[in-house]
PyMOL commands that place a pseudoatom at each C-alpha (Angstrom):
pseudoatom trace, name=CA, resn=UNK, resi=1, chain=A, elem=C, hetatm=0, pos=[82.447, 5.076, 156.383]
pseudoatom trace, name=CA, resn=UNK, resi=2, chain=A, elem=C, hetatm=0, pos=[83.315, 2.693, 153.565]
pseudoatom trace, name=CA, resn=UNK, resi=3, chain=A, elem=C, hetatm=0, pos=[81.393, 0.702, 150.988]
pseudoatom trace, name=CA, resn=UNK, resi=4, chain=A, elem=C, hetatm=0, pos=[81.531, -2.286, 153.331]
pseudoatom trace, name=CA, resn=UNK, resi=5, chain=A, elem=C, hetatm=0, pos=[79.889, -0.158, 156.013]
pseudoatom trace, name=CA, resn=UNK, resi=6, chain=A, elem=C, hetatm=0, pos=[77.081, 0.629, 153.578]
pseudoatom trace, name=CA, resn=UNK, resi=7, chain=A, elem=C, hetatm=0, pos=[76.793, -3.073, 152.776]
pseudoatom trace, name=CA, resn=UNK, resi=8, chain=A, elem=C, hetatm=0, pos=[76.614, -3.864, 156.485]
pseudoatom trace, name=CA, resn=UNK, resi=9, chain=A, elem=C, hetatm=0, pos=[73.905, -1.242, 156.976]
pseudoatom trace, name=CA, resn=UNK, resi=10, chain=A, elem=C, hetatm=0, pos=[71.924, -2.665, 154.056]
pseudoatom trace, name=CA, resn=UNK, resi=11, chain=A, elem=C, hetatm=0, pos=[72.330, -6.169, 155.500]
pseudoatom trace, name=CA, resn=UNK, resi=12, chain=A, elem=C, hetatm=0, pos=[71.080, -4.854, 158.846]
pseudoatom trace, name=CA, resn=UNK, resi=13, chain=A, elem=C, hetatm=0, pos=[68.056, -3.322, 157.072]
pseudoatom trace, name=CA, resn=UNK, resi=14, chain=A, elem=C, hetatm=0, pos=[67.328, -6.645, 155.387]
pseudoatom trace, name=CA, resn=UNK, resi=15, chain=A, elem=C, hetatm=0, pos=[67.578, -8.422, 158.750]
pseudoatom trace, name=CA, resn=UNK, resi=16, chain=A, elem=C, hetatm=0, pos=[65.293, -5.809, 160.339]
pseudoatom trace, name=CA, resn=UNK, resi=17, chain=A, elem=C, hetatm=0, pos=[62.623, -6.384, 157.695]
pseudoatom trace, name=CA, resn=UNK, resi=18, chain=A, elem=C, hetatm=0, pos=[63.029, -10.187, 157.752]
pseudoatom trace, name=CA, resn=UNK, resi=19, chain=A, elem=C, hetatm=0, pos=[62.682, -10.311, 161.539]
pseudoatom trace, name=CA, resn=UNK, resi=20, chain=A, elem=C, hetatm=0, pos=[59.892, -7.734, 161.736]
pseudoatom trace, name=CA, resn=UNK, resi=21, chain=A, elem=C, hetatm=0, pos=[56.531, -8.639, 163.206]
pseudoatom trace, name=CA, resn=UNK, resi=22, chain=A, elem=C, hetatm=0, pos=[54.034, -9.605, 160.519]
pseudoatom trace, name=CA, resn=UNK, resi=23, chain=A, elem=C, hetatm=0, pos=[50.705, -7.797, 160.064]
pseudoatom trace, name=CA, resn=UNK, resi=24, chain=A, elem=C, hetatm=0, pos=[47.906, -10.387, 160.292]
pseudoatom trace, name=CA, resn=UNK, resi=25, chain=A, elem=C, hetatm=0, pos=[46.308, -11.500, 157.025]
pseudoatom trace, name=CA, resn=UNK, resi=26, chain=A, elem=C, hetatm=0, pos=[48.811, -9.513, 154.874]
pseudoatom trace, name=CA, resn=UNK, resi=27, chain=A, elem=C, hetatm=0, pos=[52.349, -9.916, 153.616]
pseudoatom trace, name=CA, resn=UNK, resi=28, chain=A, elem=C, hetatm=0, pos=[53.262, -6.641, 155.323]
pseudoatom trace, name=CA, resn=UNK, resi=29, chain=A, elem=C, hetatm=0, pos=[55.467, -6.260, 158.370]
pseudoatom trace, name=CA, resn=UNK, resi=30, chain=A, elem=C, hetatm=0, pos=[55.829, -3.617, 161.055]
pseudoatom trace, name=CA, resn=UNK, resi=31, chain=A, elem=C, hetatm=0, pos=[59.299, -2.173, 161.462]
pseudoatom trace, name=CA, resn=UNK, resi=32, chain=A, elem=C, hetatm=0, pos=[60.670, 0.401, 163.832]
pseudoatom trace, name=CA, resn=UNK, resi=33, chain=A, elem=C, hetatm=0, pos=[60.773, 3.706, 162.030]
pseudoatom trace, name=CA, resn=UNK, resi=34, chain=A, elem=C, hetatm=0, pos=[63.682, 4.900, 164.203]
pseudoatom trace, name=CA, resn=UNK, resi=35, chain=A, elem=C, hetatm=0, pos=[65.790, 1.790, 163.526]
pseudoatom trace, name=CA, resn=UNK, resi=36, chain=A, elem=C, hetatm=0, pos=[65.170, 1.862, 159.787]
pseudoatom trace, name=CA, resn=UNK, resi=37, chain=A, elem=C, hetatm=0, pos=[65.872, 5.600, 159.516]
pseudoatom trace, name=CA, resn=UNK, resi=38, chain=A, elem=C, hetatm=0, pos=[69.103, 5.145, 161.484]
pseudoatom trace, name=CA, resn=UNK, resi=39, chain=A, elem=C, hetatm=0, pos=[70.196, 2.415, 159.073]
pseudoatom trace, name=CA, resn=UNK, resi=40, chain=A, elem=C, hetatm=0, pos=[69.262, 4.590, 156.103]
pseudoatom trace, name=CA, resn=UNK, resi=41, chain=A, elem=C, hetatm=0, pos=[71.356, 7.400, 157.557]
pseudoatom trace, name=CA, resn=UNK, resi=42, chain=A, elem=C, hetatm=0, pos=[74.288, 4.975, 157.804]
pseudoatom trace, name=CA, resn=UNK, resi=43, chain=A, elem=C, hetatm=0, pos=[73.876, 4.039, 154.142]
pseudoatom trace, name=CA, resn=UNK, resi=44, chain=A, elem=C, hetatm=0, pos=[73.533, 7.708, 153.197]
pseudoatom trace, name=CA, resn=UNK, resi=45, chain=A, elem=C, hetatm=0, pos=[76.694, 8.564, 155.126]
pseudoatom trace, name=CA, resn=UNK, resi=46, chain=A, elem=C, hetatm=0, pos=[78.540, 5.678, 153.469]
pseudoatom trace, name=CA, resn=UNK, resi=47, chain=A, elem=C, hetatm=0, pos=[77.390, 6.850, 150.060]
pseudoatom trace, name=CA, resn=UNK, resi=48, chain=A, elem=C, hetatm=0, pos=[78.635, 10.386, 150.654]
pseudoatom trace, name=CA, resn=UNK, resi=49, chain=A, elem=C, hetatm=0, pos=[82.030, 9.302, 152.033]
pseudoatom trace, name=CA, resn=UNK, resi=50, chain=A, elem=C, hetatm=0, pos=[84.396, 8.461, 149.186]
pseudoatom trace, name=CA, resn=UNK, resi=51, chain=A, elem=C, hetatm=0, pos=[86.313, 5.198, 149.351]
pseudoatom trace, name=CA, resn=UNK, resi=52, chain=A, elem=C, hetatm=0, pos=[89.987, 5.050, 148.606]
pseudoatom trace, name=CA, resn=UNK, resi=53, chain=A, elem=C, hetatm=0, pos=[90.220, 4.561, 144.867]
pseudoatom trace, name=CA, resn=UNK, resi=54, chain=A, elem=C, hetatm=0, pos=[93.248, 2.797, 143.452]
pseudoatom trace, name=CA, resn=UNK, resi=55, chain=A, elem=C, hetatm=0, pos=[92.275, 3.360, 139.836]
pseudoatom trace, name=CA, resn=UNK, resi=56, chain=A, elem=C, hetatm=0, pos=[93.654, 6.296, 137.874]
pseudoatom trace, name=CA, resn=UNK, resi=57, chain=A, elem=C, hetatm=0, pos=[91.972, 9.596, 138.863]
pseudoatom trace, name=CA, resn=UNK, resi=58, chain=A, elem=C, hetatm=0, pos=[89.777, 9.866, 135.773]
pseudoatom trace, name=CA, resn=UNK, resi=59, chain=A, elem=C, hetatm=0, pos=[88.497, 6.296, 136.097]
pseudoatom trace, name=CA, resn=UNK, resi=60, chain=A, elem=C, hetatm=0, pos=[88.215, 6.591, 139.863]
pseudoatom trace, name=CA, resn=UNK, resi=61, chain=A, elem=C, hetatm=0, pos=[86.031, 9.670, 139.624]
pseudoatom trace, name=CA, resn=UNK, resi=62, chain=A, elem=C, hetatm=0, pos=[83.723, 7.963, 137.141]
pseudoatom trace, name=CA, resn=UNK, resi=63, chain=A, elem=C, hetatm=0, pos=[83.475, 4.867, 139.324]
pseudoatom trace, name=CA, resn=UNK, resi=64, chain=A, elem=C, hetatm=0, pos=[82.907, 7.015, 142.400]
pseudoatom trace, name=CA, resn=UNK, resi=65, chain=A, elem=C, hetatm=0, pos=[80.214, 9.045, 140.662]
pseudoatom trace, name=CA, resn=UNK, resi=66, chain=A, elem=C, hetatm=0, pos=[78.520, 5.865, 139.484]
pseudoatom trace, name=CA, resn=UNK, resi=67, chain=A, elem=C, hetatm=0, pos=[78.706, 4.410, 142.999]
pseudoatom trace, name=CA, resn=UNK, resi=68, chain=A, elem=C, hetatm=0, pos=[77.258, 7.607, 144.507]
pseudoatom trace, name=CA, resn=UNK, resi=69, chain=A, elem=C, hetatm=0, pos=[74.403, 7.607, 142.015]
pseudoatom trace, name=CA, resn=UNK, resi=70, chain=A, elem=C, hetatm=0, pos=[73.670, 3.952, 142.775]
pseudoatom trace, name=CA, resn=UNK, resi=71, chain=A, elem=C, hetatm=0, pos=[73.830, 4.605, 146.527]
pseudoatom trace, name=CA, resn=UNK, resi=72, chain=A, elem=C, hetatm=0, pos=[71.471, 7.571, 146.197]
pseudoatom trace, name=CA, resn=UNK, resi=73, chain=A, elem=C, hetatm=0, pos=[69.059, 5.433, 144.194]
pseudoatom trace, name=CA, resn=UNK, resi=74, chain=A, elem=C, hetatm=0, pos=[69.195, 2.659, 146.804]
pseudoatom trace, name=CA, resn=UNK, resi=75, chain=A, elem=C, hetatm=0, pos=[68.679, 5.137, 149.647]
pseudoatom trace, name=CA, resn=UNK, resi=76, chain=A, elem=C, hetatm=0, pos=[65.742, 6.751, 147.831]
pseudoatom trace, name=CA, resn=UNK, resi=77, chain=A, elem=C, hetatm=0, pos=[64.156, 3.332, 147.224]
pseudoatom trace, name=CA, resn=UNK, resi=78, chain=A, elem=C, hetatm=0, pos=[64.726, 2.305, 150.842]
pseudoatom trace, name=CA, resn=UNK, resi=79, chain=A, elem=C, hetatm=0, pos=[63.211, 5.541, 152.163]
pseudoatom trace, name=CA, resn=UNK, resi=80, chain=A, elem=C, hetatm=0, pos=[60.224, 5.166, 149.844]
pseudoatom trace, name=CA, resn=UNK, resi=81, chain=A, elem=C, hetatm=0, pos=[59.710, 1.574, 150.980]
pseudoatom trace, name=CA, resn=UNK, resi=82, chain=A, elem=C, hetatm=0, pos=[60.059, 2.618, 154.634]
pseudoatom trace, name=CA, resn=UNK, resi=83, chain=A, elem=C, hetatm=0, pos=[57.405, 5.294, 154.086]
pseudoatom trace, name=CA, resn=UNK, resi=84, chain=A, elem=C, hetatm=0, pos=[55.147, 2.689, 152.448]
pseudoatom trace, name=CA, resn=UNK, resi=85, chain=A, elem=C, hetatm=0, pos=[55.567, 0.312, 155.378]
pseudoatom trace, name=CA, resn=UNK, resi=86, chain=A, elem=C, hetatm=0, pos=[54.806, 3.042, 157.878]
pseudoatom trace, name=CA, resn=UNK, resi=87, chain=A, elem=C, hetatm=0, pos=[51.747, 4.150, 155.903]
pseudoatom trace, name=CA, resn=UNK, resi=88, chain=A, elem=C, hetatm=0, pos=[50.530, 0.557, 155.551]
pseudoatom trace, name=CA, resn=UNK, resi=89, chain=A, elem=C, hetatm=0, pos=[50.882, -0.075, 159.269]
pseudoatom trace, name=CA, resn=UNK, resi=90, chain=A, elem=C, hetatm=0, pos=[48.912, 3.113, 159.994]
pseudoatom trace, name=CA, resn=UNK, resi=91, chain=A, elem=C, hetatm=0, pos=[46.223, 2.046, 157.517]
pseudoatom trace, name=CA, resn=UNK, resi=92, chain=A, elem=C, hetatm=0, pos=[46.021, -1.364, 159.179]
pseudoatom trace, name=CA, resn=UNK, resi=93, chain=A, elem=C, hetatm=0, pos=[45.678, 0.230, 162.613]
pseudoatom trace, name=CA, resn=UNK, resi=94, chain=A, elem=C, hetatm=0, pos=[42.890, 2.512, 161.407]
pseudoatom trace, name=CA, resn=UNK, resi=95, chain=A, elem=C, hetatm=0, pos=[41.146, -0.419, 159.701]
pseudoatom trace, name=CA, resn=UNK, resi=96, chain=A, elem=C, hetatm=0, pos=[41.359, -2.555, 162.844]
pseudoatom trace, name=CA, resn=UNK, resi=97, chain=A, elem=C, hetatm=0, pos=[39.961, 0.291, 164.958]
pseudoatom trace, name=CA, resn=UNK, resi=98, chain=A, elem=C, hetatm=0, pos=[37.069, 0.761, 162.540]
pseudoatom trace, name=CA, resn=UNK, resi=99, chain=A, elem=C, hetatm=0, pos=[36.443, -2.988, 162.387]
pseudoatom trace, name=CA, resn=UNK, resi=100, chain=A, elem=C, hetatm=0, pos=[36.258, -3.159, 166.183]
pseudoatom trace, name=CA, resn=UNK, resi=101, chain=A, elem=C, hetatm=0, pos=[33.811, -0.235, 166.213]
pseudoatom trace, name=CA, resn=UNK, resi=102, chain=A, elem=C, hetatm=0, pos=[31.628, -1.968, 163.598]
pseudoatom trace, name=CA, resn=UNK, resi=103, chain=A, elem=C, hetatm=0, pos=[31.724, -5.200, 165.598]
pseudoatom trace, name=CA, resn=UNK, resi=104, chain=A, elem=C, hetatm=0, pos=[30.612, -3.396, 168.784]
pseudoatom trace, name=CA, resn=UNK, resi=105, chain=A, elem=C, hetatm=0, pos=[27.836, -1.681, 166.835]
pseudoatom trace, name=CA, resn=UNK, resi=106, chain=A, elem=C, hetatm=0, pos=[26.684, -4.991, 165.342]
pseudoatom trace, name=CA, resn=UNK, resi=107, chain=A, elem=C, hetatm=0, pos=[26.781, -6.706, 168.750]
pseudoatom trace, name=CA, resn=UNK, resi=108, chain=A, elem=C, hetatm=0, pos=[24.693, -3.898, 170.251]
pseudoatom trace, name=CA, resn=UNK, resi=109, chain=A, elem=C, hetatm=0, pos=[22.155, -4.170, 167.426]
pseudoatom trace, name=CA, resn=UNK, resi=110, chain=A, elem=C, hetatm=0, pos=[21.900, -7.964, 167.778]
pseudoatom trace, name=CA, resn=UNK, resi=111, chain=A, elem=C, hetatm=0, pos=[21.514, -7.663, 171.559]
pseudoatom trace, name=CA, resn=UNK, resi=112, chain=A, elem=C, hetatm=0, pos=[18.653, -5.197, 171.048]
pseudoatom trace, name=CA, resn=UNK, resi=113, chain=A, elem=C, hetatm=0, pos=[16.878, -7.519, 168.613]
pseudoatom trace, name=CA, resn=UNK, resi=114, chain=A, elem=C, hetatm=0, pos=[17.319, -10.482, 170.995]
pseudoatom trace, name=CA, resn=UNK, resi=115, chain=A, elem=C, hetatm=0, pos=[15.894, -8.402, 173.831]
pseudoatom trace, name=CA, resn=UNK, resi=116, chain=A, elem=C, hetatm=0, pos=[12.839, -7.531, 171.719]
pseudoatom trace, name=CA, resn=UNK, resi=117, chain=A, elem=C, hetatm=0, pos=[12.395, -11.212, 170.827]
pseudoatom trace, name=CA, resn=UNK, resi=118, chain=A, elem=C, hetatm=0, pos=[12.675, -12.215, 174.480]
pseudoatom trace, name=CA, resn=UNK, resi=119, chain=A, elem=C, hetatm=0, pos=[9.988, -9.682, 175.455]
pseudoatom trace, name=CA, resn=UNK, resi=120, chain=A, elem=C, hetatm=0, pos=[7.685, -10.876, 172.658]
pseudoatom trace, name=CA, resn=UNK, resi=121, chain=A, elem=C, hetatm=0, pos=[8.148, -14.514, 173.676]
pseudoatom trace, name=CA, resn=UNK, resi=122, chain=A, elem=C, hetatm=0, pos=[7.406, -13.699, 177.316]
pseudoatom trace, name=CA, resn=UNK, resi=123, chain=A, elem=C, hetatm=0, pos=[4.156, -11.958, 176.310]
pseudoatom trace, name=CA, resn=UNK, resi=124, chain=A, elem=C, hetatm=0, pos=[3.244, -14.924, 174.101]
pseudoatom trace, name=CA, resn=UNK, resi=125, chain=A, elem=C, hetatm=0, pos=[3.852, -17.373, 176.980]
pseudoatom trace, name=CA, resn=UNK, resi=126, chain=A, elem=C, hetatm=0, pos=[1.725, -15.262, 179.299]
pseudoatom trace, name=CA, resn=UNK, resi=127, chain=A, elem=C, hetatm=0, pos=[-1.102, -15.244, 176.731]
pseudoatom trace, name=CA, resn=UNK, resi=128, chain=A, elem=C, hetatm=0, pos=[-0.855, -19.023, 176.331]
pseudoatom trace, name=CA, resn=UNK, resi=129, chain=A, elem=C, hetatm=0, pos=[-1.021, -19.503, 180.099]
pseudoatom trace, name=CA, resn=UNK, resi=130, chain=A, elem=C, hetatm=0, pos=[-4.072, -17.215, 180.286]
pseudoatom trace, name=CA, resn=UNK, resi=131, chain=A, elem=C, hetatm=0, pos=[-5.840, -19.071, 177.460]
pseudoatom trace, name=CA, resn=UNK, resi=132, chain=A, elem=C, hetatm=0, pos=[-5.162, -22.449, 179.078]
pseudoatom trace, name=CA, resn=UNK, resi=133, chain=A, elem=C, hetatm=0, pos=[-6.537, -21.222, 182.405]
pseudoatom trace, name=CA, resn=UNK, resi=134, chain=A, elem=C, hetatm=0, pos=[-9.715, -19.988, 180.701]
pseudoatom trace, name=CA, resn=UNK, resi=135, chain=A, elem=C, hetatm=0, pos=[-10.026, -23.285, 178.837]
pseudoatom trace, name=CA, resn=UNK, resi=136, chain=A, elem=C, hetatm=0, pos=[-9.664, -25.230, 182.079]
pseudoatom trace, name=CA, resn=UNK, resi=137, chain=A, elem=C, hetatm=0, pos=[-12.229, -23.038, 183.826]
pseudoatom trace, name=CA, resn=UNK, resi=138, chain=A, elem=C, hetatm=0, pos=[-14.735, -23.267, 180.979]
pseudoatom trace, name=CA, resn=UNK, resi=139, chain=A, elem=C, hetatm=0, pos=[-14.333, -26.950, 180.279]
pseudoatom trace, name=CA, resn=UNK, resi=140, chain=A, elem=C, hetatm=0, pos=[-13.544, -28.068, 183.803]
pseudoatom trace, name=CA, resn=UNK, resi=141, chain=A, elem=C, hetatm=0, pos=[-10.757, -30.225, 182.465]
pseudoatom trace, name=CA, resn=UNK, resi=142, chain=A, elem=C, hetatm=0, pos=[-9.124, -30.419, 185.876]
pseudoatom trace, name=CA, resn=UNK, resi=143, chain=A, elem=C, hetatm=0, pos=[-12.327, -31.880, 187.421]
pseudoatom trace, name=CA, resn=UNK, resi=144, chain=A, elem=C, hetatm=0, pos=[-12.325, -34.883, 185.053]
pseudoatom trace, name=CA, resn=UNK, resi=145, chain=A, elem=C, hetatm=0, pos=[-8.973, -36.156, 186.181]
for i in range(1, 145): cmd.bond("trace and resi %d" % i, "trace and resi %d" % (i + 1))
show_as sticks, trace
zoom trace
């Protein structure tokens, strides 16, 4: 593989990240671990395959060594960033699961309180009806009409 192959792999990585699905309410994206690792392997292979050097041997070796060091640095950064993205997507998934559990718990609690309120209101209405009946019987309000 040549330096252009490494450049193509890096361009493919950039495209993968740019086209990745966004994580709601963050600037993070979800990328395919397999695709990104495959692209990183291509870059790694390109970095370890020497290009044809037309410079004198001593200069060529220095340039090649510098290029390898730069490629290794880029690969290490890309792998670290890939690990971060994977970890962030896992954190988001865990957070969403916990948020859904909290929402269900809150909904259950609210439903219980509403049920208690409904029962209390029904008892209150029954008491009001009973008091009105007693008032009507005692005062004979219905007879006056």
